[in-house]
C-alpha positions as CSV (number, residue, x, y, z in Angstrom):
1,M,92.4,-189.7,78.1
2,S,93.0,-193.4,78.7
3,Q,93.4,-195.0,82.1
4,D,97.2,-195.6,81.4
5,Q,97.7,-191.9,80.7
6,T,95.7,-191.0,83.9
7,I,97.8,-193.3,86.0
8,Q,101.0,-191.9,84.5
9,T,99.8,-188.3,85.1
10,N,99.0,-189.1,88.7
11,H,102.4,-190.8,89.1
12,T,104.1,-187.8,87.6
13,D,102.2,-185.4,89.9
14,D,103.1,-187.5,92.9
15,T,106.8,-187.7,91.9
16,L,106.9,-183.9,91.4
17,R,105.2,-183.3,94.7
18,I,107.8,-185.5,96.5
19,E,110.7,-183.9,94.7
20,L,109.3,-180.4,95.7
21,F,109.0,-181.6,99.3
22,I,112.6,-182.9,99.4
23,A,113.8,-179.6,97.8
24,R,111.9,-177.6,100.5
25,L,113.3,-179.9,103.2
26,L,116.9,-179.3,102.0
27,R,116.4,-175.6,101.5
28,W,114.7,-174.9,104.8
29,G,117.0,-177.3,106.7
30,V,120.1,-175.6,105.4
31,M,118.7,-172.1,106.2
32,F,117.6,-173.3,109.7
33,S,121.1,-174.8,110.3
34,F,122.8,-171.6,109.1
35,T,120.6,-169.5,111.4
36,I,121.6,-171.6,114.5
37,I,125.3,-171.5,113.5
38,A,125.1,-167.7,113.0
39,I,123.5,-167.3,116.5
40,G,126.3,-169.3,118.0
41,I,128.9,-167.3,116.2
42,G,127.2,-164.1,117.2
43,L,127.2,-165.2,120.8
44,V,131.0,-165.9,120.6
45,I,131.5,-162.4,119.2
46,I,129.2,-160.7,121.7
47,T,130.4,-162.5,124.8
48,G,134.0,-163.2,123.7
49,Q,133.7,-166.7,125.1
50,T,132.9,-170.2,123.7
51,G,131.4,-171.6,126.9
52,F,134.0,-174.3,127.0
53,Q,137.3,-172.4,127.3
54,Q,138.5,-168.9,128.0
55,I,139.4,-167.1,124.7
56,H,140.4,-163.6,123.7
57,L,139.2,-162.6,120.3
58,D,142.3,-160.5,119.8
59,D,144.6,-163.4,120.5
60,V,144.6,-166.1,117.8
61,N,146.5,-168.6,120.0
62,S,143.6,-168.6,122.5
63,L,141.2,-169.5,119.7
64,V,143.2,-172.5,118.3
65,Q,144.8,-173.7,121.5
66,Y,144.8,-177.5,121.8
67,Q,144.6,-179.2,125.2
68,V,144.0,-182.8,126.4
69,K,140.6,-181.9,127.7
70,P,138.2,-181.1,124.7
71,D,137.4,-177.4,124.5
72,F,134.2,-178.1,122.5
73,P,131.1,-180.3,122.9
74,N,132.2,-183.8,121.7
75,S,129.0,-185.8,122.4
76,L,125.3,-185.5,121.8
77,S,124.7,-185.0,125.5
78,S,127.4,-182.3,125.8
79,V,125.8,-180.5,122.9
80,F,122.3,-180.8,124.5
81,Y,123.4,-179.6,127.9
82,G,125.6,-176.9,126.3
83,V,122.6,-175.6,124.3
84,V,120.5,-175.5,127.4
85,A,123.2,-173.5,129.1
86,L,123.5,-171.2,126.0
87,K,127.1,-172.1,125.4
88,P,128.1,-170.7,122.0
89,Y,130.2,-173.6,120.8
90,A,127.3,-176.0,121.7
91,I,124.9,-173.9,119.7
92,I,127.3,-174.0,116.7
93,A,127.6,-177.8,117.1
94,L,123.8,-178.1,117.1
95,G,123.6,-176.2,113.8
96,L,126.3,-178.5,112.3
97,L,124.5,-181.6,113.6
98,I,121.3,-180.4,111.9
99,L,123.2,-179.7,108.7
100,I,124.6,-183.3,108.8
101,A,121.1,-184.7,109.5
102,I,119.4,-183.1,106.5
103,P,120.7,-185.5,103.9
104,V,120.0,-188.4,106.2
105,M,116.4,-187.2,106.4
106,R,116.3,-187.0,102.6
107,V,117.2,-190.7,102.4
108,A,114.6,-191.5,105.0
109,V,111.9,-189.6,103.0
110,L,113.0,-191.5,99.9
111,V,112.6,-194.9,101.7
112,V,109.0,-193.9,102.6
113,T,108.4,-192.6,99.1
114,F,109.6,-195.9,97.4
115,I,107.4,-197.9,99.9
116,V,104.4,-195.9,98.9
117,E,105.3,-196.4,95.2
118,R,105.8,-200.1,95.8
119,D,109.2,-199.9,94.1
120,W,110.8,-202.7,96.2
121,L,114.2,-202.6,94.5
122,Y,114.7,-198.9,95.4
123,V,113.2,-199.5,98.9
124,A,116.0,-202.1,99.5
125,I,118.7,-199.8,98.1
126,T,117.7,-196.7,100.0
127,A,117.0,-198.6,103.2
128,F,120.5,-200.1,102.9
129,V,122.0,-196.6,102.4
130,L,120.1,-195.4,105.4
131,L,121.3,-198.3,107.5
132,V,124.9,-197.6,106.5
133,L,124.5,-193.9,107.4
134,L,122.9,-194.7,110.8
135,T,125.5,-197.3,111.5
136,S,128.4,-194.9,110.8
137,F,126.9,-192.4,113.2
138,A,126.5,-195.0,115.9
139,I,130.1,-196.2,115.4
140,G,131.3,-192.6,115.5
141,E,129.3,-191.8,118.6
142,A,130.8,-194.9,120.3
143,G,134.3,-193.7,119.5
144,G,135.1,-196.6,117.1
C-alpha cells in the first residue's frame, strides 16, 4: 500500500469517525430533549398546573388563555429558575432549548473538524454560519 493510499484511508477513517460522532450527538441529543419535554408534560398532567398560571385540564380555555403577562418562561433566566422550582412549563422550555441547541452544536463540531483537517475554506464557511446562528439567538434574547 502506498503512502497516498494510507493517508487517504486514515482521512476516510477520521471522516467516518466524525460523522458517527455527529450522528450520535444528534440522536442522543434529540432523545435527551424528548425525555425532558416528556417529564414536563407528565408534570403538567400529574399536577394539573404549569407553574406559571392556573389551568384546568378539563377546560380548554384555561390552557390557551392569553394575557398581557406571559404565562410561560420567556427568558433564559426564567427557564433556569423555573426548572430549579420544578415548574412544568419551564422544564418543557428547557427541553425545547436543548432541541434548538443540538444543530448549533453540530455546526460547532464541524468548525473544529475542519480546523483539524486544515480545510480553511470550510472553516470560514461553517464559522460564518455559527456566527449567524449565535447572533440570531443574541438578537432574539435581546428582544430585537
